[in-house]
C-alpha positions in Angstrom: 4.1 10.8 -24.9 2.9 14.4 -24.3 -0.8 13.4 -24.6 -0.2 10.5 -22.2 1.6 12.7 -19.6 -1.2 15.3 -19.9 -3.8 12.6 -19.3 -1.9 11.4 -16.2 -1.9 14.9 -14.9 -5.6 15.1 -15.4 -5.9 12.0 -13.2 -7.0 9.6 -15.9 -6.6 6.0 -15.0 -6.6 5.0 -18.6 -3.7 7.5 -19.3 -1.8 6.1 -16.4 -2.2 2.6 -17.7 -1.0 3.6 -21.2 2.0 5.3 -19.6 2.9 2.2 -17.6 2.5 0.1 -20.7 4.6 2.4 -22.8 7.7 2.4 -20.5 8.8 5.5 -22.4 11.7 7.1 -20.5 10.7 10.5 -21.9 7.6 10.5 -19.7 9.5 10.7 -16.5 10.8 14.3 -16.9 7.4 16.0 -17.2 6.1 14.0 -14.2 9.1 14.9 -12.1 8.5 18.6 -13.0 4.9 18.3 -12.1 5.8 16.8 -8.7 7.6 20.0 -7.9 4.8 22.4 -8.8 2.7 24.4 -6.3 -0.4 22.7 -7.5 -1.6 19.9 -5.1 -3.6 18.4 -7.9 -0.6 18.2 -10.3 1.6 16.8 -7.6 -1.0 14.2 -6.7 -1.4 13.1 -10.4 2.3 13.2 -11.0 3.0 10.9 -8.0 0.4 8.4 -9.4 2.0 8.7 -12.9 5.4 8.1 -11.5 4.2 5.0 -9.8 2.4 3.8 -12.9 5.5 4.3 -15.0 7.1 1.3 -13.4 10.4 3.2 -13.8 12.8 2.4 -10.9 14.3 5.9 -11.3 10.9 7.3 -10.0 11.9 6.0 -6.5 14.7 8.6 -6.4 12.2 11.4 -6.9 9.4 10.0 -4.8 11.4 9.3 -1.6 12.5 12.9 -0.9 9.0 14.1 -2.1 7.3 11.9 0.4 9.6 13.1 3.2 8.9 16.8 2.6 5.3 16.9 1.2 3.0 19.0 3.3 -0.4 17.9 1.8 -1.6 14.6 3.1 -3.4 13.6 0.0 -0.2 14.0 -2.1 1.7 12.0 0.5 -0.9 9.2 0.0 -0.3 9.2 -3.7 3.5 9.2 -3.2 3.3 6.4 -0.7 1.1 4.3 -3.0 3.4 4.9 -5.9 6.4 3.8 -3.8 4.5 0.7 -2.8 4.0 -0.3 -6.4 7.5 0.4 -7.4 9.0 -1.6 -4.5 12.7 -1.9 -3.8 14.8 -1.3 -0.7 14.8 2.5 -0.9 11.0 2.6 -1.4 10.4 0.2 1.6 12.8 2.3 3.8 10.9 5.5 2.9 7.6 3.9 3.6 8.7 2.5 7.0 9.9 6.0 7.9 6.6 7.5 6.7 4.7 5.0 8.8 6.6 6.1 11.9 6.3 9.8 11.2 2.8 10.1 9.6 0.4 11.7 12.1 -2.8 11.8 9.9 -4.7 8.6 10.4 -6.1 8.2 6.9 -2.7 8.9 5.3 -1.1 6.4 7.7 -3.6 3.8 6.5 -2.4 4.3 2.9 1.2 3.9 4.0 0.3 0.6 5.5 -1.4 -0.5 2.3 1.7 0.6 0.3 4.0 -1.3 2.6 1.8 -4.4 2.2 1.9 -4.0 -1.5 5.7 -4.2 -1.5 5.8 -7.8 -0.3 9.1 -7.1 1.4 10.0 -9.5 4.2 11.3 -6.7 6.4 7.8 -5.4 6.9 6.3 -8.6 8.3 7.1 -7.8 12.0 5.7 -4.3 11.4 2.5 -5.7 10.0 2.2 -8.1 12.8 2.5 -5.2 15.3 -0.1 -3.3 13.3 -2.7 -6.0 13.9 -3.1 -4.3 17.3 -3.6 -0.8 15.9 -6.5 1.4 17.1 -7.8 1.8 13.6 -9.7 -1.2 12.1 -8.7 -0.1 8.6 -5.0 -0.3 9.6 -5.6 -3.8 11.1 -7.3 -4.8 7.9 -4.4 -3.6 5.7 -1.9 -5.3 8.0 -3.8 -8.6 7.7 -3.8 -8.2 3.9 -0.1 -7.7 3.8 0.5 -10.7 6.0 -1.5 -12.8 3.5 0.6 -11.6 0.7 3.7 -12.7 2.6 2.1 -16.2 2.5 4.2 -17.6 5.4 2.9 -20.4 7.5 4.6 -18.9 10.6 2.0 -16.1 10.4 -1.0 -18.3 11.1 -1.0 -17.4 14.8 -1.3 -13.7 14.4 -3.9 -14.1 11.6 -5.9 -16.6 13.6 -5.9 -14.2 16.5 -7.3 -11.5 14.2 -10.3 -13.7 13.4 -11.5 -12.6 16.8 -11.2 -8.9 16.0 -14.1 -6.7 17.1 -14.4 -5.2 13.6 -15.5 -7.3 10.6 -13.0 -5.8 8.2 -9.8 -7.1 9.9 -11.6 -10.5 10.5 -12.6 -10.9 6.9 -9.1 -9.9 5.7 -7.5 -12.3 8.1 -9.8 -15.1 6.8 -8.8 -14.3 3.2 -5.1 -14.2 4.2 -5.3 -17.5 5.9 -6.8 -18.9 2.7 -3.9 -17.5 0.7 -1.4 -19.2 3.0 -3.1 -22.6 2.3 -2.1 -24.3 5.5 -4.4 -27.0 6.8 -4.0 -25.7 10.4 -6.1 -22.7 9.5 -9.2 -24.8 8.6 -10.3 -25.4 12.2 -10.2 -21.7 13.2 -11.9 -20.7 10.0 -14.7 -23.2 10.5 -15.1 -22.0 14.1 -15.5 -18.4 12.9 -18.1 -19.5 10.3 -20.0 -21.5 13.0 -20.0 -18.5 15.3 -21.3 -16.3 12.5 -24.0 -18.7 11.6 -25.2 -18.9 15.2 -25.3 -15.1 15.6 
């Protein structure tokens, strides 16, 4: 376990994968300790390791860490870890982080983390984010709505096919495909026809 934890702290994706596969509860304590160090690099890697652990107890550590972390890059890692861990507390913390996050690139990662949770409570939030100023946020919101897979989301996703930026448009098209509702075929064909004539 010691070598795996050390590898996670060095930001090794292979080590994080081994840690997640091991499900060894002994790995949690060194990661929790690393999350409390002064080193931004160690906190970042520890947050990723906690997320990779798949251990629901990691949520209890990551929620307060996300609320108090000063470095945006570490907040990103904490948010993404919570998104992968899921659960009510994780989703609540991410909703709060979305509301309070002022740094745009960190906010984007919070949206992706929320989308990853697949929680039904985030659907209205994601629909609202389709109108965000940042195209990357609109893209992440469209992706999350596709994961929800609900036919009642066709309207907002079809509207996003008209977005001025190609990233949200493409993600909306992919999400409409995931929903697999025949009503999406006409708008998708229209978008393809418009792209062909441009």
